[in-house]
Backbone as a printed PyTorch tensor [residue, N CA C, xyz], in Angstrom:
tensor([[[  0.8230,  -1.2010,   0.0000],
         [  0.0000,   0.0000,   0.0000],
         [  0.8640,   1.2600,   0.0000]],

        [[  2.1500,   1.1240,   0.3280],
         [  3.0180,   2.2960,   0.3810],
         [  3.1320,   2.9850,  -0.9790]],

        [[  2.9200,   2.2400,  -2.0480],
         [  3.0820,   2.8130,  -3.3790],
         [  1.7570,   3.2720,  -3.9910]],

        [[  0.7030,   3.2080,  -3.2300],
         [ -0.6130,   3.6170,  -3.7180],
         [ -0.8570,   5.0850,  -3.3940]],

        [[ -1.5750,   5.7510,  -4.2790],
         [ -1.9650,   7.1380,  -4.0550],
         [ -3.3300,   7.1830,  -3.3780]],

        [[ -3.6210,   8.3040,  -2.7400],
         [ -4.9260,   8.4990,  -2.1240],
         [ -5.9920,   8.3800,  -3.2050]],

        [[ -7.0160,   7.5680,  -2.9300],
         [ -8.1140,   7.3840,  -3.8710],
         [ -7.9030,   6.2410,  -4.8570]],

        [[ -6.6680,   5.7750,  -5.0110],
         [ -6.3910,   4.6740,  -5.9390],
         [ -6.9410,   3.3720,  -5.3590]],

        [[ -7.6580,   2.5680,  -6.1800],
         [ -8.2540,   1.3390,  -5.6500],
         [ -7.1910,   0.3100,  -5.2530]],

        [[ -7.4950,  -0.4220,  -4.1830],
         [ -6.6260,  -1.4930,  -3.6990],
         [ -7.4880,  -2.7510,  -3.6240]],

        [[ -7.0720,  -3.7850,  -4.3310],
         [ -7.8080,  -5.0570,  -4.3090],
         [ -7.2370,  -5.9360,  -3.2070]],

        [[ -8.1100,  -6.4020,  -2.3210],
         [ -7.7190,  -7.2760,  -1.2210],
         [ -8.4870,  -8.5810,  -1.3610]],

        [[ -7.7600,  -9.7000,  -1.3830],
         [ -8.3780, -11.0180,  -1.4130],
         [ -8.1870, -11.6310,  -0.0380]],

        [[ -9.2670, -12.1820,   0.5230],
         [ -9.1710, -12.7590,   1.8620],
         [-10.0310, -14.0080,   1.9610]],

        [[ -9.7140, -14.8180,   2.9690],
         [-10.4810, -16.0240,   3.2790],
         [-10.8530, -15.9400,   4.7480]],

        [[-12.1100, -16.2350,   5.0610],
         [-12.5530, -16.2490,   6.4540],
         [-12.2860, -17.6350,   7.0390]],

        [[-11.4680, -17.6890,   8.0800],
         [-11.2160, -19.0030,   8.6910],
         [-12.4730, -19.5120,   9.3960]],

        [[-12.5970, -20.8170,   9.4490],
         [-13.7230, -21.4210,  10.1570],
         [-14.9460, -21.6520,   9.3010]],

        [[-14.9450, -21.2200,   8.0540],
         [-16.0970, -21.4700,   7.1790],
         [-16.0420, -22.9140,   6.7020]],

        [[-17.1990, -23.5070,   6.5120],
         [-17.2710, -24.9010,   6.0530],
         [-16.5820, -25.0510,   4.6950]],

        [[-16.8180, -24.1250,   3.8170],
         [-16.2000, -24.1360,   2.4880],
         [-15.4700, -22.8190,   2.2870]],

        [[-14.2150, -22.7600,   2.7090],
         [-13.4960, -21.4830,   2.5570],
         [-13.4220, -21.0760,   1.0880]],

        [[-13.8450, -19.8810,   0.8360],
         [-13.7920, -19.3540,  -0.5210],
         [-13.1230, -17.9860,  -0.4700]],

        [[-12.2800, -17.7560,  -1.4270],
         [-11.6080, -16.4660,  -1.4870],
         [-12.5910, -15.3680,  -1.8600]],

        [[-12.5370, -14.2900,  -1.1360],
         [-13.3970, -13.1450,  -1.4310],
         [-12.5140, -11.9670,  -1.7960]],

        [[-13.0400, -11.1040,  -2.6340],
         [-12.2790,  -9.9400,  -3.0770],
         [-13.0660,  -8.6930,  -2.7260]],

        [[-12.3800,  -7.7370,  -2.1820],
         [-12.9960,  -6.4570,  -1.8750],
         [-12.0610,  -5.3740,  -2.4080]],

        [[-12.6480,  -4.2900,  -2.8420],
         [-11.8420,  -3.1800,  -3.3510],
         [-11.9520,  -2.0170,  -2.3740]],

        [[-10.8080,  -1.5420,  -1.9120],
         [-10.7370,  -0.4450,  -0.9490],
         [ -9.9980,   0.7220,  -1.5770]],

        [[-10.0960,   1.8750,  -0.9250],
         [ -9.3410,   3.0500,  -1.3760],
         [ -8.8320,   3.7970,  -0.1490]],

        [[ -7.6340,   4.3230,  -0.2450],
         [ -7.0730,   5.1330,   0.8350],
         [ -7.7420,   6.4980,   0.8330]],

        [[ -8.1040,   6.9810,   2.0000],
         [ -8.7000,   8.3060,   2.1240],
         [ -7.6500,   9.2720,   2.6420]],

        [[ -7.7310,  10.5210,   2.2810],
         [ -6.7670,  11.4850,   2.8250],
         [ -6.9710,  11.6300,   4.3230]],

        [[ -5.8890,  11.7260,   5.0450],
         [ -5.9640,  11.8720,   6.4920],
         [ -5.9360,  13.3500,   6.8380]],

        [[ -6.8900,  13.7950,   7.6350],
         [ -6.8920,  15.2190,   7.9940],
         [ -5.7110,  15.5330,   8.9060]],

        [[ -5.1880,  16.7480,   8.7700],
         [ -4.0990,  17.1830,   9.6400],
         [ -4.6260,  17.4110,  11.0470]],

        [[ -3.8260,  17.0790,  12.0510],
         [ -4.2370,  17.3750,  13.4210],
         [ -4.2110,  18.8820,  13.6600]],

        [[ -4.8440,  19.3110,  14.7080],
         [ -4.9440,  20.7280,  15.0620],
         [ -3.8090,  21.0980,  16.0150]],

        [[ -2.8310,  21.8750,  15.5470],
         [ -1.6820,  22.2760,  16.3560],
         [ -2.0660,  23.0510,  17.6030]],

        [[ -3.0610,  23.9450,  17.4740],
         [ -3.5500,  24.7110,  18.6450],
         [ -4.0540,  23.7600,  19.7240]],

        [[ -4.9290,  22.8510,  19.3150],
         [ -5.5590,  21.9410,  20.2740],
         [ -4.5400,  20.9990,  20.9050]],

        [[ -3.5600,  20.5470,  20.1340],
         [ -2.5480,  19.6460,  20.6830],
         [ -1.6830,  20.3520,  21.7240]],

        [[ -1.2580,  21.5840,  21.4520],
         [ -0.4410,  22.3390,  22.4150],
         [ -1.2320,  22.5830,  23.7010]],

        [[ -2.5000,  22.9040,  23.5440],
         [ -3.3600,  23.1670,  24.7120],
         [ -3.5660,  21.8760,  25.5100]],

        [[ -3.8900,  20.8040,  24.8260],
         [ -4.1920,  19.5380,  25.4760],
         [ -2.9640,  18.8900,  26.1020]],

        [[ -1.8650,  18.8470,  25.3700],
         [ -0.6710,  18.1360,  25.8370],
         [  0.1730,  18.9360,  26.8250]],

        [[  0.2040,  20.2790,  26.6670],
         [  1.1340,  21.0850,  27.4650],
         [  0.4840,  22.2640,  28.1780]],

        [[ -0.8140,  22.4610,  27.9990],
         [ -1.5590,  23.5420,  28.6370],
         [ -0.9620,  24.9110,  28.2950]],

        [[ -0.7030,  25.1090,  26.9980],
         [ -0.2330,  26.4100,  26.5190],
         [ -0.8750,  26.6940,  25.1670]],

        [[ -1.0000,  27.9890,  24.8830],
         [ -1.5190,  28.4300,  23.5920],
         [ -0.3360,  28.8700,  22.7450]],

        [[ -0.3250,  28.4540,  21.4840],
         [  0.7110,  28.9030,  20.5610],
         [  0.0460,  29.5020,  19.3360]],

        [[  0.7720,  30.4040,  18.6890],
         [  0.2650,  31.0850,  17.5150],
         [  1.3950,  31.2890,  16.5370]],

        [[  1.0510,  31.4090,  15.2770],
         [  2.0660,  31.8150,  14.3110],
         [  2.3140,  33.2990,  14.5370]],

        [[  3.5610,  33.7280,  14.4390],
         [  3.9120,  35.1200,  14.7100],
         [  3.5830,  35.9680,  13.4860]],

        [[  2.3060,  36.2880,  13.3560],
         [  1.8400,  37.1600,  12.2860],
         [  2.0940,  38.6130,  12.6880]],

        [[  1.8600,  39.5320,  11.7870],
         [  2.0550,  40.9510,  12.0940],
         [  1.1610,  41.3850,  13.2570]],

        [[ -0.0780,  40.9120,  13.2820],
         [ -1.0050,  41.2890,  14.3590],
         [ -0.5250,  40.7520,  15.7020]],

        [[ -0.0810,  39.5100,  15.7360],
         [  0.4250,  38.9310,  16.9850],
         [  1.7140,  39.6300,  17.3990]],

        [[  2.5760,  39.9420,  16.4540],
         [  3.8330,  40.6390,  16.7610],
         [  3.5490,  41.9780,  17.4440]],

        [[  2.5930,  42.7280,  16.9370],
         [  2.2410,  44.0190,  17.5580],
         [  1.7050,  43.8150,  18.9750]],

        [[  0.8880,  42.7720,  19.1480],
         [  0.2850,  42.5030,  20.4580],
         [  1.3280,  42.1690,  21.5260]],

        [[  2.4270,  41.5200,  21.1340],
         [  3.4570,  41.1340,  22.1100],
         [  4.7070,  42.0030,  21.9960]],

        [[  4.5820,  43.1610,  21.3480],
         [  5.6600,  44.1530,  21.2360],
         [  6.8860,  43.6640,  20.4780]],

        [[  6.7060,  42.8380,  19.4480],
         [  7.8020,  42.4830,  18.5610],
         [  7.8110,  43.4750,  17.4080]],

        [[  8.9670,  43.6660,  16.8010],
         [  9.0920,  44.6230,  15.7060],
         [  8.3570,  44.1670,  14.4460]],

        [[  8.4280,  42.8800,  14.1420],
         [  7.7670,  42.3960,  12.9300],
         [  7.4640,  40.9070,  13.0460]],

        [[  6.7980,  40.3830,  12.0220],
         [  6.4230,  38.9760,  12.0020],
         [  7.6000,  38.1370,  11.4860]],

        [[  7.6430,  36.8830,  11.9120],
         [  8.6480,  35.9250,  11.4570],
         [  7.9470,  34.6010,  11.2080]],

        [[  8.5420,  33.7510,  10.3920],
         [  7.9480,  32.4110,  10.2300],
         [  8.3420,  31.5340,  11.4130]],

        [[  7.6580,  31.7370,  12.5300],
         [  7.9890,  31.0430,  13.7690],
         [  6.7280,  30.9740,  14.6350]],

        [[  6.7440,  30.0950,  15.6240],
         [  5.6280,  29.9970,  16.5600],
         [  5.9760,  30.7320,  17.8400]],

        [[  4.9680,  31.3700,  18.4150],
         [  5.1410,  32.0960,  19.6690],
         [  4.1300,  31.5780,  20.6840]],

        [[  4.5750,  31.4730,  21.9190],
         [  3.6770,  31.0880,  23.0110],
         [  2.8860,  32.3330,  23.3870]],

        [[  1.5650,  32.2570,  23.3360],
         [  0.7350,  33.4250,  23.6330],
         [  0.0580,  33.3390,  24.9950]],

        [[ -0.0610,  32.1250,  25.5340],
         [ -0.7010,  31.9440,  26.8360],
         [ -0.1750,  30.6670,  27.4700]],

        [[ -0.0270,  30.6690,  28.7940],
         [  0.4420,  29.4850,  29.5200],
         [ -0.3860,  29.3450,  30.7920]],

        [[ -0.9340,  28.1670,  31.0300],
         [ -1.6150,  27.9070,  32.2970],
         [ -0.5420,  27.7250,  33.3660]],

        [[ -0.5810,  28.5290,  34.4070],
         [  0.4620,  28.5170,  35.4410],
         [  0.6710,  27.1340,  36.0440]],

        [[ -0.4060,  26.3730,  36.2320],
         [ -0.2870,  25.0460,  36.8490],
         [ -0.1480,  23.9290,  35.8290]],

        [[ -0.1130,  24.2870,  34.5490],
         [  0.0390,  23.2840,  33.5010],
         [  1.4930,  22.8760,  33.3330]],

        [[  1.7210,  21.8920,  32.4860],
         [  3.0790,  21.3830,  32.2670],
         [  4.0270,  22.4680,  31.7750]],

        [[  3.6080,  23.2470,  30.7890],
         [  4.4870,  24.2960,  30.2570],
         [  4.7860,  25.3390,  31.3280]],

        [[  3.7810,  25.7490,  32.0800],
         [  3.9640,  26.7490,  33.1260],
         [  4.8960,  26.2780,  34.2210]],

        [[  4.7860,  25.0260,  34.6150],
         [  5.6450,  24.4750,  35.6600],
         [  7.0970,  24.3730,  35.2130]],

        [[  7.3210,  24.3110,  33.9180],
         [  8.6810,  24.1980,  33.3820],
         [  9.2980,  25.5630,  33.1320]],

        [[  8.5140,  26.6250,  33.2560],
         [  9.0590,  27.9630,  33.0720],
         [  8.7960,  28.5860,  31.7130]],

        [[  8.0260,  27.9180,  30.8630],
         [  7.6620,  28.5070,  29.5700],
         [  6.7570,  29.6960,  29.8450]],

        [[  6.9750,  30.7980,  29.1100],
         [  6.2210,  32.0300,  29.3320],
         [  5.6310,  32.5590,  28.0320]],

        [[  4.5360,  33.3190,  28.1370],
         [  4.0270,  33.9940,  26.9430],
         [  5.1230,  34.8880,  26.3640]],

        [[  5.2330,  34.8850,  25.0430],
         [  6.2770,  35.6530,  24.3650],
         [  7.4710,  34.8020,  23.9760]],

        [[  7.5800,  33.5930,  24.5510],
         [  8.6680,  32.6940,  24.1630],
         [  8.4560,  32.2450,  22.7200]],

        [[  9.5460,  32.1530,  21.9790],
         [  9.4950,  31.6820,  20.6010],
         [  9.9290,  30.2230,  20.5570]],

        [[  9.1590,  29.3920,  19.8620],
         [  9.4900,  27.9700,  19.7350],
         [ 10.3820,  27.7930,  18.5070]],

        [[ 11.6380,  27.4790,  18.7280],
         [ 12.5740,  27.2940,  17.6270],
         [ 12.4970,  25.8790,  17.0630]],

        [[ 12.4730,  24.8940,  17.9720],
         [ 12.4290,  23.5000,  17.5430],
         [ 11.6120,  22.6770,  18.5240]],

        [[ 11.0510,  21.6010,  18.0100],
         [ 10.3740,  20.6040,  18.8330],
         [ 11.0110,  19.2700,  18.4800]],

        [[ 11.6380,  18.6360,  19.4730],
         [ 12.3380,  17.3590,  19.2540],
         [ 13.2860,  17.4310,  18.0530]],

        [[ 14.1090,  18.4460,  18.0100],
         [ 15.1230,  18.6500,  16.9610],
         [ 14.5490,  18.9510,  15.5770]],

        [[ 13.2640,  19.1970,  15.4740],
         [ 12.6530,  19.5780,  14.1940],
         [ 12.2380,  21.0400,  14.2730]],

        [[ 12.6130,  21.8180,  13.2740],
         [ 12.2040,  23.2140,  13.2210],
         [ 10.7100,  23.2760,  12.9370]],

        [[  9.9950,  24.0710,  13.7290],
         [  8.5520,  24.2400,  13.5310],
         [  8.2770,  25.7210,  13.2930]],

        [[  7.8910,  26.0530,  12.0660],
         [  7.6530,  27.4460,  11.6870],
         [  6.1780,  27.8160,  11.6870]],

        [[  5.3180,  26.7900,  11.7550],
         [  3.8810,  27.0710,  11.7230],
         [  3.1320,  25.9600,  12.4640]],

        [[  1.8380,  26.1480,  12.6120],
         [  1.0220,  25.1920,  13.3730],
         [  0.9490,  23.8210,  12.7050]],

        [[  1.0150,  23.7990,  11.3940],
         [  0.9870,  22.5210,  10.6800],
         [  2.2380,  21.7030,  11.0120]],

        [[  3.4060,  22.3410,  11.0000],
         [  4.6420,  21.6280,  11.3360],
         [  4.6400,  21.1740,  12.7980]],

        [[  4.0920,  21.9870,  13.6930],
         [  3.9710,  21.5930,  15.0910],
         [  3.0710,  20.3610,  15.2110]],

        [[  1.9420,  20.3930,  14.5340],
         [  0.9950,  19.2770,  14.5880],
         [  1.6380,  17.9910,  14.0590]],

        [[  2.4090,  18.0790,  12.9980],
         [  3.0570,  16.8930,  12.4390],
         [  4.0840,  16.3220,  13.4200]],

        [[  4.7870,  17.1720,  14.1360],
         [  5.7290,  16.6880,  15.1540],
         [  4.9940,  16.0420,  16.3220]],

        [[  3.8820,  16.6370,  16.7180],
         [  3.1190,  16.1020,  17.8470],
         [  2.4660,  14.7680,  17.5050]],

        [[  2.2470,  14.5000,  16.2110],
         [  1.7000,  13.2140,  15.7870],
         [  2.6230,  12.0660,  16.1740]],

        [[  3.9070,  12.3590,  16.3190],
         [  4.9000,  11.3280,  16.6310],
         [  5.0020,  11.0520,  18.1330]],

        [[  4.2710,  11.8070,  18.9420],
         [  4.4080,  11.7580,  20.3940],
         [  3.2290,  11.0110,  21.0140]],

        [[  3.5480,  10.1080,  21.9360],
         [  2.5090,   9.4060,  22.6940],
         [  2.4040,  10.0400,  24.0780]],

        [[  1.2820,   9.8310,  24.7320],
         [  1.0870,  10.3740,  26.0810],
         [  2.2230,   9.9310,  26.9870]],

        [[  2.8110,  10.8900,  27.6990],
         [  3.9110,  10.6030,  28.6140],
         [  5.2890,  10.6800,  27.9810]],

        [[  5.3680,  10.6590,  26.6520],
         [  6.6710,  10.7820,  25.9870],
         [  7.2830,  12.1370,  26.3040]],

        [[  8.6030,  12.1960,  26.4810],
         [  9.2330,  13.5010,  26.6780],
         [  9.2950,  14.2720,  25.3570]],

        [[  9.0310,  15.5500,  25.4310],
         [  9.0920,  16.4280,  24.2640],
         [ 10.0460,  17.5650,  24.6110]],

        [[ 11.0090,  17.8310,  23.7330],
         [ 11.9750,  18.9050,  23.9600],
         [ 11.6150,  20.1070,  23.0990]],

        [[ 11.4840,  21.2480,  23.7490],
         [ 11.2340,  22.5090,  23.0680],
         [ 12.4890,  23.3570,  23.1730]],

        [[ 13.0540,  23.7660,  22.0410],
         [ 14.1370,  24.7450,  22.0580],
         [ 13.4690,  26.1040,  21.9530]],

        [[ 13.7170,  26.9380,  22.9540],
         [ 12.9900,  28.1960,  23.1080],
         [ 13.9450,  29.3670,  23.0610]],

        [[ 13.4830,  30.4530,  22.4410],
         [ 14.2040,  31.7220,  22.4430],
         [ 13.3360,  32.7300,  23.1880]],

        [[ 13.9250,  33.3370,  24.2200],
         [ 13.2280,  34.3680,  24.9870],
         [ 13.9630,  35.6820,  24.7630]],

        [[ 13.2370,  36.6900,  24.3000],
         [ 13.8150,  38.0140,  24.0350],
         [ 13.2410,  38.9860,  25.0490]],

        [[ 14.1210,  39.7110,  25.7130],
         [ 13.6740,  40.7280,  26.6630],
         [ 14.5600,  41.9630,  26.5060]],

        [[ 14.1290,  43.0450,  27.0870],
         [ 14.8820,  44.2990,  27.0330],
         [ 15.4930,  44.5450,  28.4060]],

        [[ 16.8020,  44.6990,  28.4280],
         [ 17.5140,  44.9770,  29.6670],
         [ 18.0600,  46.3950,  29.6570]],

        [[ 18.8700,  46.7210,  30.6350],
         [ 19.4570,  48.0600,  30.7270],
         [ 20.3030,  48.4150,  29.5150]],

        [[ 20.9500,  47.4230,  28.9340],
         [ 21.8630,  47.6850,  27.8240],
         [ 21.3220,  47.2060,  26.4850]],

        [[ 20.0240,  47.0730,  26.3800],
         [ 19.4180,  46.6910,  25.1080],
         [ 18.7550,  45.3240,  25.1620]],

        [[ 18.5900,  44.7520,  23.9940],
         [ 17.8800,  43.4870,  23.8470],
         [ 18.7300,  42.3270,  24.3620]],

        [[ 18.1000,  41.4350,  25.0960],
         [ 18.7640,  40.2470,  25.6220],
         [ 18.0610,  39.0310,  25.0440]],

        [[ 18.8300,  38.1400,  24.4530],
         [ 18.2780,  36.9020,  23.9150],
         [ 18.7790,  35.7420,  24.7550]],

        [[ 17.8780,  34.9200,  25.1860],
         [ 18.2360,  33.7470,  25.9790],
         [ 17.6140,  32.5220,  25.3280]],

        [[ 18.4380,  31.5280,  25.0590],
         [ 17.9510,  30.2670,  24.4960],
         [ 18.0030,  29.2110,  25.5820]],

        [[ 16.9660,  28.3990,  25.6360],
         [ 16.9820,  27.3070,  26.5950],
         [ 16.1450,  26.1460,  26.0950]],

        [[ 16.3190,  25.0250,  26.7730],
         [ 15.6310,  23.8010,  26.4120],
         [ 14.6170,  23.4780,  27.5010]],

        [[ 13.3830,  23.2490,  27.1160],
         [ 12.3400,  22.8350,  28.0670],
         [ 11.9480,  21.4070,  27.7110]],

        [[ 12.0410,  20.5150,  28.6800],
         [ 11.6230,  19.1150,  28.4870],
         [ 10.2990,  18.9120,  29.2140]],

        [[  9.3000,  18.5050,  28.4540],
         [  7.9700,  18.2990,  29.0240],
         [  7.4630,  16.9200,  28.6360]],

        [[  6.7990,  16.2200,  29.5470],
         [  6.1270,  14.9840,  29.1380],
         [  4.7950,  15.3550,  28.4890]],

        [[  4.4610,  14.6960,  27.4060],
         [  3.1520,  14.9340,  26.7950],
         [  2.0980,  14.5160,  27.8130]],

        [[  1.2190,  15.4550,  28.1980],
         [  0.3910,  15.2290,  29.3710],
         [ -1.0120,  14.7560,  29.1940]],

        [[ -1.5230,  14.6020,  28.0040],
         [ -2.9180,  14.1810,  27.8700],
         [ -3.0580,  13.2870,  26.6570]],

        [[ -4.1090,  12.5270,  26.6700],
         [ -4.3740,  11.6650,  25.5070],
         [ -4.6220,  12.5360,  24.2940]],

        [[ -4.3190,  12.0160,  23.1160],
         [ -4.4580,  12.8020,  21.9040],
         [ -5.8810,  12.6890,  21.3430]],

        [[ -6.8390,  12.9430,  22.1940],
         [ -8.2320,  12.8500,  21.7610],
         [ -8.6180,  14.0230,  20.8710]],

        [[ -7.7540,  15.0200,  20.7590],
         [ -8.0870,  16.1840,  19.9460],
         [ -7.8080,  15.9470,  18.4750]],

        [[ -7.2190,  14.8300,  18.1340],
         [ -6.9310,  14.5380,  16.7340],
         [ -8.2530,  14.3080,  16.0110]],

        [[ -8.4400,  14.8670,  14.8270],
         [ -9.6860,  14.6490,  14.1070],
         [ -9.8870,  13.1690,  13.7930]],

        [[-11.1320,  12.7000,  13.7400],
         [-11.3680,  11.2910,  13.4320],
         [-10.9300,  10.9540,  12.0180]],

        [[-10.5200,   9.7140,  11.8200],
         [-10.0800,   9.2770,  10.4890],
         [-11.2510,   9.0270,   9.5920]]])
């Protein structure tokens, strides 16, 4: 099936064990496209944080100079997994498990690989303004995926 395209027919021949007269039956199936998971819902469910693509509107809201192709943490539940690890609103997500995530679709695809309880590493960039100008701090946050992935759309 690895070489079949979505919608292309697949012929399957099978025999039901236990029948008095086993006869081969043929059925024709087709692969359906799988919907992408929801990156917003996965971040909220697994880590109790809200993430957004850093659009111009979001950049203005969090006092960034401009938009970038990157994800930004916009909200964190203080008692949630992300909050307990020190993740804060305004943090930029550079990578998830060594994969660069520039948008919610890429985040969702990375989260598809994670099972409940699996450790997930977030490489984070925190930008703040100090006495002598802009300060950039990079750090690694390790979080266990905290909830079942019930937010994935049905197949």
